[in-house]
C-alpha positions in Angstrom: -19.8 4.9 29.2 -21.4 3.2 26.2 -19.7 5.1 23.4 -16.1 3.9 24.1 -13.5 1.8 22.4 -11.9 0.5 25.6 -11.9 -3.3 25.5 -13.0 -3.3 21.9 -9.7 -4.5 20.4 -9.1 -5.1 16.7 -7.3 -8.3 15.8 -7.3 -7.9 12.0 -7.1 -5.3 9.3 -10.6 -6.0 8.3 -11.9 -5.3 11.8 -9.9 -2.1 12.0 -11.2 -0.8 8.6 -14.9 -1.8 9.0 -17.6 0.8 8.5 -18.6 0.8 12.2 -15.4 0.2 14.2 -17.2 0.9 17.5 -19.5 -1.9 18.9 -22.1 0.6 19.9 -22.4 1.9 16.3 -22.8 -1.6 15.0 -25.5 -2.5 17.4 -27.3 0.7 16.7 -27.1 0.2 13.0 -28.5 -3.4 13.2 -31.2 -2.3 15.6 -32.2 0.5 13.2 -32.2 -1.8 10.2 -34.3 -4.4 12.1 -36.8 -1.8 13.1 -37.1 -0.5 9.5 -37.9 -4.0 8.3 -39.9 -5.6 11.2 -41.5 -2.7 13.0 -42.3 0.2 10.6 -44.4 -1.9 8.1 -46.9 -2.7 10.9 -47.5 1.0 11.6 -47.1 2.7 8.3 -50.1 4.4 6.6 -50.7 6.2 3.3 -49.7 9.6 4.6 -46.3 8.5 6.1 -45.6 6.4 3.0 -46.4 9.0 0.4 -45.2 12.1 2.3 -42.1 10.9 4.1 -40.8 7.4 3.7 -41.1 6.6 0.0 -39.6 10.0 -1.1 -36.8 9.6 1.4 -35.9 6.1 0.2 -36.1 6.9 -3.5 -34.2 10.2 -3.2 -31.7 8.5 -1.0 -30.8 6.2 -3.9 -30.6 9.1 -6.3 -28.5 11.3 -4.0 -26.0 8.4 -3.4 -25.6 8.2 -7.2 -25.0 11.9 -7.6 -22.6 11.9 -4.6 -20.6 9.2 -6.3 -20.1 11.4 -9.3 -19.8 14.8 -7.7 -18.7 14.1 -4.1 -16.3 11.3 -4.8 -15.1 11.9 -8.4 -15.5 15.7 -8.5 -17.5 15.8 -11.7 -20.3 18.4 -11.5 -23.6 17.2 -13.0 -26.8 19.2 -13.5 -28.6 16.5 -15.6 -29.8 14.2 -12.9 -33.5 15.0 -13.7 -33.0 13.9 -17.3 -31.2 10.7 -16.3 -34.1 9.9 -13.9 -36.4 10.3 -16.8 -34.4 7.8 -18.8 -34.8 5.3 -16.0 -38.5 6.0 -15.7 -39.3 5.6 -19.4 -37.1 2.5 -19.8 -39.0 0.9 -17.0 -42.3 1.9 -18.6 -41.3 0.4 -21.9 -40.2 -2.8 -20.3 -43.4 -3.1 -18.2 -45.6 -2.6 -21.2 -43.5 -4.7 -23.6 -43.1 -7.6 -21.2 -46.2 -7.9 -19.0 -44.8 -11.0 -17.1 -41.4 -9.5 -16.3 -40.7 -8.9 -12.7 -40.8 -5.3 -11.6 -37.3 -5.4 -10.0 -35.8 -6.4 -13.4 -37.7 -3.6 -15.1 -36.3 -1.1 -12.6 -32.8 -2.5 -13.0 -33.1 -2.3 -16.8 -33.9 1.3 -16.3 -30.7 1.7 -14.3 -28.6 -0.1 -16.9 -30.0 2.0 -19.8 -29.4 5.2 -17.8 -25.8 4.1 -17.1 -25.2 3.8 -20.9 -26.7 7.2 -21.6 -24.8 8.7 -18.7 -21.5 7.3 -20.1 -22.3 8.9 -23.5 -22.9 12.3 -21.9 -19.9 11.8 -19.6 -17.4 11.5 -22.4 -16.9 15.3 -22.6 -15.5 15.1 -19.0 -12.3 13.8 -20.5 -11.6 17.2 -22.1 -13.5 19.7 -19.9 -14.4 20.1 -16.3 -15.9 22.4 -13.7 -18.3 25.0 -15.1 -18.1 23.7 -18.7 -18.9 20.2 -17.7 -21.9 21.5 -15.7 -23.2 23.2 -18.9 -22.8 19.9 -20.8 -24.8 18.0 -18.3 -27.4 20.8 -18.1 -27.8 20.5 -21.9 -28.3 16.8 -21.4 -31.1 17.6 -19.0 -33.0 19.7 -21.5 -32.3 17.4 -24.4 -33.6 14.3 -22.6 -36.7 16.0 -21.3 -37.4 17.4 -24.8 -36.9 14.0 -26.4 -39.3 12.2 -24.1 -41.8 14.9 -24.5 -41.7 15.1 -28.3 -41.2 11.5 -29.4 -44.5 9.7 -29.1 -43.0 6.2 -29.1 -41.6 6.7 -25.6 -45.1 7.2 -24.1 -46.7 4.6 -26.5 -48.5 7.3 -28.5 -50.7 8.3 -25.5 -53.0 11.3 -26.2 -52.1 13.0 -23.0 -48.3 12.3 -23.2 -48.3 10.8 -19.7 -47.1 7.3 -18.8 -48.9 5.1 -16.3 -47.5 2.2 -14.4 -49.3 -1.2 -14.9 -50.0 -3.2 -11.8 -47.3 -5.5 -10.7 -47.1 -7.9 -7.7 -44.3 -9.6 -5.8 -44.8 -12.5 -3.5 -48.6 -12.0 -3.8 -48.5 -8.3 -2.8 -49.3 -5.4 -5.2 -46.3 -3.1 -5.5 -47.7 -0.8 -8.2 -51.2 0.2 -9.3 -54.2 1.2 -7.2 -54.1 -2.0 -5.1 -50.6 -1.4 -3.8 -50.3 -1.3 0.0 -48.0 1.2 1.9 -46.2 -1.6 3.6 -45.4 -3.5 0.4 -44.2 -0.4 -1.5 -42.1 0.7 1.5 -40.4 -2.6 1.9 -39.7 -2.8 -1.8 -38.0 0.6 -1.9 -36.2 0.0 1.4 -34.6 -3.1 0.0 -33.4 -1.3 -3.0 -31.9 1.5 -0.9 -30.2 -1.0 1.5 -28.6 -3.0 -1.3 -27.5 0.0 -3.3 -26.1 1.8 -0.3 -24.2 -1.3 0.7 -22.7 -1.6 -2.8 -22.0 2.1 -3.0 -20.2 2.0 0.4 -18.0 -0.9 -0.8 -17.3 0.7 -4.1 -16.1 4.0 -2.6 -13.9 2.2 0.0 -12.2 0.0 -2.7 -9.7 0.6 -5.4 -12.4 2.1 -7.7 -13.4 4.6 -5.1 -9.7 5.5 -4.4 -9.3 6.3 -8.1 -12.4 8.5 -8.1 -11.1 10.4 -5.1 -7.6 10.8 -6.7 -9.2 12.3 -9.8 -11.3 14.6 -7.6 -8.4 15.8 -5.5 -5.9 16.4 -8.4 -6.4 14.7 -11.7 -3.0 15.5 -13.2 -1.2 14.0 -10.1 -3.5 11.0 -10.2 -2.7 10.3 -13.9 1.1 10.6 -13.1 0.8 7.9 -10.4 -1.0 5.5 -12.8 -4.7 6.3 -12.5 -6.5 6.1 -15.8 -8.6 9.2 -16.0 -10.7 7.8 -18.8 -11.8 4.7 -16.9 -12.2 6.6 -13.6 -14.5 9.3 -15.0 -16.4 6.9 -17.2 -17.0 4.4 -14.4 -18.1 7.3 -12.1 -20.6 8.5 -14.7 -21.9 5.0 -15.3 -22.3 4.0 -11.7 -23.9 7.4 -10.8 -26.3 7.2 -13.7 -27.3 3.7 -12.8 -28.3 4.8 -9.3 -30.1 7.9 -10.6 -31.9 5.8 -13.3 -33.1 3.2 -10.7 -34.4 6.1 -8.6 -36.3 7.5 -11.6 -37.8 4.1 -12.4 -39.0 3.8 -8.8 -40.5 7.3 -8.8 -42.5 6.4 -11.8 -43.5 2.9 -11.0 -43.8 2.7 -7.3 -44.2 6.3 -5.9 -46.2 8.4 -8.4 -47.7 5.7 -10.7 -48.2 8.2 -13.5 -45.9 10.9 -14.6 -45.4 13.6 -17.2 -41.8 14.2 -18.0 -41.7 18.0 -17.7 -43.5 18.1 -14.4 -41.8 15.0 -12.8 -38.2 15.2 -14.1 -37.6 18.9 -14.9 -34.6 20.9 -14.0 -35.9 21.3 -10.4 -35.1 17.6 -9.8 -31.5 18.1 -10.7 -31.1 21.1 -8.4 -33.0 19.2 -5.6 -30.5 16.3 -5.7 -27.6 18.7 -5.8 -28.9 20.5 -2.7 -29.3 17.2 -1.0 -25.6 16.2 -1.3 -24.4 19.7 -0.5 -26.4 20.0 2.7 -25.9 16.3 3.6 -22.2 16.1 2.8 -20.1 15.7 -0.3 -18.1 12.5 -0.5 -20.2 10.6 2.1 -22.8 7.9 1.7 -24.3 8.9 5.1 -24.4 12.5 3.9 -26.4 11.5 0.9 -29.0 9.8 3.2 -29.0 12.7 5.7 -29.4 15.3 2.9 -32.3 13.3 1.4 -34.0 13.0 4.8 -33.6 16.7 5.4 -34.9 17.8 2.0 -37.9 15.5 2.4 -38.8 16.3 6.0 -38.3 20.0 6.0 -41.3 20.9 3.7 -43.5 18.5 5.7 -42.5 20.2 9.0 -42.9 23.7 7.6 -46.3 22.8 6.3 -47.4 21.3 9.6 -46.0 24.2 11.7 -46.7 27.2 9.6 -49.9 26.2 7.7 -51.7 23.8 10.2 -50.5 25.4 13.5 -50.2 29.1 12.7 -52.7 29.3 9.8 -50.2 30.9 7.3 -50.7 30.6 3.6 -49.0 27.7 1.8 -47.0 30.0 -0.5 -45.4 31.7 2.5 -44.3 28.3 3.8 -42.9 27.5 0.3 -40.9 30.8 0.4 -39.5 30.0 3.8 -38.4 26.7 2.4 -36.4 28.5 -0.3 -34.9 30.8 2.3 -33.8 28.0 4.6 -32.3 25.9 1.7 -30.4 28.9 0.3 -29.1 29.9 3.7 -28.0 26.4 4.5 -26.2 25.9 1.2 -24.3 29.2 1.7 -23.5 28.2 5.3 -22.2 24.7 4.5 -20.2 25.8 1.4 -18.4 28.4 3.5 -18.2 26.9 7.0 -18.4 23.1 6.6 -18.2 21.9 2.9 -18.7 18.3 4.1 -22.2 19.1 5.4 -24.3 17.5 8.1 -22.4 14.2 7.9 -19.1 16.0 9.0 -20.9 17.7 11.8 -22.1 14.3 13.0 -18.6 12.9 12.8 -17.2 15.8 14.9 -19.9 15.1 17.5 -19.0 11.4 17.6 -15.3 12.2 18.0 -16.1 14.5 21.0 -18.3 11.8 22.5 -15.4 9.3 22.2 -13.0 11.7 24.1 -15.5 13.0 26.7 -15.0 14.5 29.3 -11.7 15.7 27.6 -12.8 16.7 24.1 -10.5 19.0 22.0 
């Protein structure tokens, strides 16, 4: 059988603790990554880019960020939409103030600014937690959206209140603007997701991630054994907000091109990201990606099946989407709190022990 560890001996601690300890998993991962970089760009079109791939890549980055805060550190946040708006508007101001600045630096600047704002709003987590912290982050969501909507400086005194992404190129290919090609925007977002997922995986497996999980499991016991709750919570808010800010900057500059803060970064975005990590799996980088893929693909499938195949109205398909999401959230919170990622881990364990699974 292919999915076995027989003969795959570990000769070092690093080999035993690697992300993919089974050779089949490693080969599958590298094959999937190679296909994403060297096969998909030749077949991608506008529909697949705008309806499936770009939303999945961008929301994957955002869900990893929220999972670092909520899944790994146990700090509930309902302000992700507002933090995404910080990244988007910072990117816009950088693109308009510095026309020759590389787009990647504008997006990273959006992430850094969002990290600073996230740390400011994360300071109350040192005194409050749970429901009360959720209320504070919810207040941050409404305050940030109100600020970007009411202060004209943020949208350069535009009469419409919208911000539009100027055209930017990388290596001779347009990434933003009307001349951007699906392959170029896809590869740009894919690179950001791969790099940030790699960094997130290493952070959560290192000493910083262990401090986050200690605070999540029992903060008083973690403080007794030497974990500094101030640094643990602040770093979790900072890293999480950086990821969410980068995702917001990419939504504005690469995906939508023009946004209005209330429509693009309202409270529904915060709940969407929360649903992604609950369904995908709390405390799992894979769960973040699986949840993002599910929440992006499900509306597309419902539209194609119910509307295009059966001729139902679009609003009925939207209602079914709410029913399915609500049912899955209740199911996973009761039956399997670690989501789809844990179900996949269980399947893999049974495959390793087949034909004698537990």
